[in-house]
C-alpha positions as CSV (number, residue, x, y, z in Angstrom):
1,M,-89.8,54.3,27.0
2,A,-87.1,56.9,26.5
3,L,-87.2,58.3,23.0
4,H,-85.3,61.5,23.9
5,P,-82.4,62.0,21.5
6,H,-79.8,62.0,24.3
7,A,-81.2,58.7,25.6
8,L,-80.9,57.1,22.2
9,Q,-77.4,58.5,21.7
10,D,-76.3,57.1,25.1
11,Q,-77.8,53.7,24.2
12,A,-75.9,53.7,20.9
13,L,-72.7,54.6,22.7
14,G,-73.3,51.8,25.2
15,D,-73.9,49.3,22.4
16,E,-70.7,50.4,20.6
17,A,-68.7,50.1,23.8
18,A,-70.1,46.6,24.5
19,R,-69.3,45.6,20.9
20,S,-65.8,47.0,21.2
21,A,-65.3,45.2,24.5
22,K,-66.5,41.9,23.0
23,Q,-64.0,42.3,20.1
24,R,-61.2,43.0,22.5
25,R,-62.1,39.9,24.5
26,F,-62.2,37.9,21.3
27,W,-58.8,39.0,20.1
28,W,-57.2,38.5,23.6
29,A,-58.7,34.9,23.6
30,A,-57.4,34.3,20.1
31,L,-53.9,35.5,21.1
32,V,-53.9,33.3,24.2
33,V,-55.0,30.3,22.1
34,A,-52.3,31.0,19.5
35,I,-49.6,31.3,22.2
36,V,-50.7,28.0,23.9
37,L,-50.8,26.2,20.6
38,G,-47.4,27.5,19.6
39,A,-45.9,26.4,23.0
40,Y,-47.6,23.0,22.6
41,A,-46.1,22.5,19.1
42,G,-42.7,23.6,20.2
43,A,-42.8,21.3,23.3
44,L,-44.0,18.4,21.1
45,A,-41.1,19.0,18.6
46,W,-38.6,19.2,21.4
47,V,-39.8,16.0,23.0
48,T,-39.9,14.2,19.7
49,K,-36.3,15.1,19.0
50,R,-35.2,13.9,22.4
51,V,-37.0,10.6,22.1
52,E,-35.7,10.1,18.5
53,A,-32.1,10.8,19.7
54,G,-32.5,8.3,22.5
55,V,-33.8,5.6,20.2
56,E,-31.0,6.2,17.7
57,R,-28.4,5.8,20.5
58,S,-30.1,2.6,21.8
59,I,-30.0,0.8,18.4
60,Q,-27.3,-1.8,18.4
61,P,-25.7,-3.0,15.2
62,L,-26.4,-6.6,14.2
63,P,-23.6,-9.0,15.0
64,M,-21.3,-9.9,12.1
65,M,-22.8,-13.4,11.7
66,M,-26.3,-11.9,11.2
67,Q,-25.3,-9.3,8.6
68,D,-25.5,-10.4,4.9
69,R,-25.2,-14.0,5.7
70,P,-25.1,-16.2,2.6
71,P,-27.9,-18.8,2.4
72,D,-26.9,-22.3,3.7
73,G,-27.0,-25.2,1.4
74,G,-26.5,-25.5,-2.2
């Protein structure tokens, strides 16, 4: 067991470096997840607008005889 002050200091620096590396990996992963989610949301909004525009164009107006037809009979 190394209880020499230099050995303890080296271990503390190693622990701090490992913690710092872990934090950097976490923030990089968080950044990648945020970018992917943003791209997904943007693509979903774009596709939704395209589909919505296509549906609006495909809707045909009702023929005149079907619009506001008065009830038959008396």
